[in-house]
C-alpha positions as a LaTeX table, in Angstrom:
\begin{tabular}{lrrr}
\hline
Residue & $x$ (\AA) & $y$ (\AA) & $z$ (\AA) \\
\hline
Met1 & 0.39 & 0.03 & $-0.19$ \\
Glu2 & 1.21 & 2.95 & $-0.53$ \\
Leu3 & 1.22 & 6.19 & 1.42 \\
Lys4 & 0.99 & 9.64 & $-0.80$ \\
Arg5 & 0.67 & 13.10 & 1.06 \\
Arg6 & $-2.88$ & 12.95 & 1.10 \\
His7 & $-2.95$ & 9.17 & 2.96 \\
Phe8 & $-0.56$ & 10.53 & 5.63 \\
Ile9 & $-1.66$ & 13.72 & 5.93 \\
Gly10 & $-5.39$ & 12.21 & 7.24 \\
Val11 & $-2.70$ & 9.18 & 9.63 \\
Cys12 & $-1.41$ & 12.54 & 11.34 \\
Gly13 & $-4.56$ & 13.25 & 12.19 \\
Ala14 & $-6.46$ & 11.10 & 13.04 \\
Ala15 & $-3.40$ & 9.81 & 15.31 \\
Leu16 & $-3.43$ & 13.03 & 16.29 \\
Ala17 & $-7.27$ & 13.70 & 17.38 \\
Ala18 & $-6.90$ & 9.84 & 19.15 \\
Ala19 & $-4.08$ & 11.44 & 21.65 \\
Ala20 & $-5.63$ & 14.86 & 22.19 \\
Thr21 & $-8.78$ & 12.37 & 23.33 \\
Gly22 & $-6.90$ & 10.12 & 25.53 \\
Gly23 & $-5.10$ & 13.31 & 26.38 \\
Trp24 & $-8.11$ & 14.79 & 27.31 \\
Thr25 & $-10.28$ & 11.71 & 29.45 \\
Trp26 & $-6.81$ & 10.89 & 30.57 \\
Leu27 & $-6.95$ & 14.24 & 32.55 \\
Arg28 & $-11.12$ & 14.96 & 33.43 \\
Ser29 & $-9.67$ & 11.89 & 35.63 \\
Lys30 & $-7.55$ & 13.33 & 38.15 \\
Pro31 & $-8.99$ & 15.04 & 40.89 \\
Pro32 & $-8.05$ & 18.90 & 40.45 \\
Val33 & $-4.71$ & 19.90 & 41.67 \\
Arg34 & $-4.21$ & 23.22 & 43.12 \\
Trp35 & $-1.93$ & 25.03 & 42.12 \\
Leu36 & $-2.30$ & 28.28 & 43.20 \\
Val37 & $-1.34$ & 29.65 & 47.14 \\
Ala38 & $-1.80$ & 32.86 & 48.94 \\
Val39 & 1.27 & 34.13 & 50.32 \\
Arg40 & 0.56 & 36.29 & 53.82 \\
Gly41 & 1.76 & 39.86 & 53.16 \\
Gly42 & 3.99 & 41.56 & 55.71 \\
Arg43 & 1.95 & 44.67 & 57.94 \\
Tyr44 & $-0.33$ & 46.84 & 55.91 \\
Pro45 & 1.61 & 49.59 & 53.58 \\
Gly46 & 1.36 & 52.82 & 55.50 \\
Pro47 & $-0.76$ & 53.79 & 58.22 \\
Val48 & $-3.80$ & 52.78 & 59.58 \\
Arg49 & $-6.61$ & 55.35 & 60.91 \\
Pro50 & $-10.51$ & 55.34 & 61.84 \\
Leu51 & $-12.15$ & 57.08 & 58.80 \\
Asp52 & $-13.63$ & 60.39 & 59.21 \\
Glu53 & $-17.38$ & 60.78 & 58.48 \\
Asn54 & $-16.47$ & 64.34 & 57.28 \\
Asp55 & $-13.68$ & 63.06 & 54.45 \\
Leu56 & $-15.75$ & 60.63 & 53.31 \\
Lys57 & $-18.40$ & 63.07 & 51.78 \\
Lys58 & $-16.05$ & 65.68 & 50.73 \\
Pro59 & $-16.02$ & 64.93 & 46.46 \\
Gly60 & $-12.49$ & 62.96 & 45.92 \\
Arg61 & $-9.10$ & 64.70 & 44.25 \\
Trp62 & $-9.94$ & 62.52 & 41.68 \\
Leu63 & $-13.16$ & 64.35 & 40.48 \\
Gly64 & $-12.10$ & 66.35 & 38.31 \\
\hline
\end{tabular}
């Protein structure tokens, strides 16, 4: 049997589809892995002070 270009591309496409399906099935069977870990900061940057109600009622400097 002669393997021409179109037949070769078809065989490669079928192999790629089979590998993708197998990989997808294999990944779905595994439990999810937690890869993001939160790191607590050392302390809040800057002074912490109580909010003043009068300052809250004034428009901000960025308001144009």
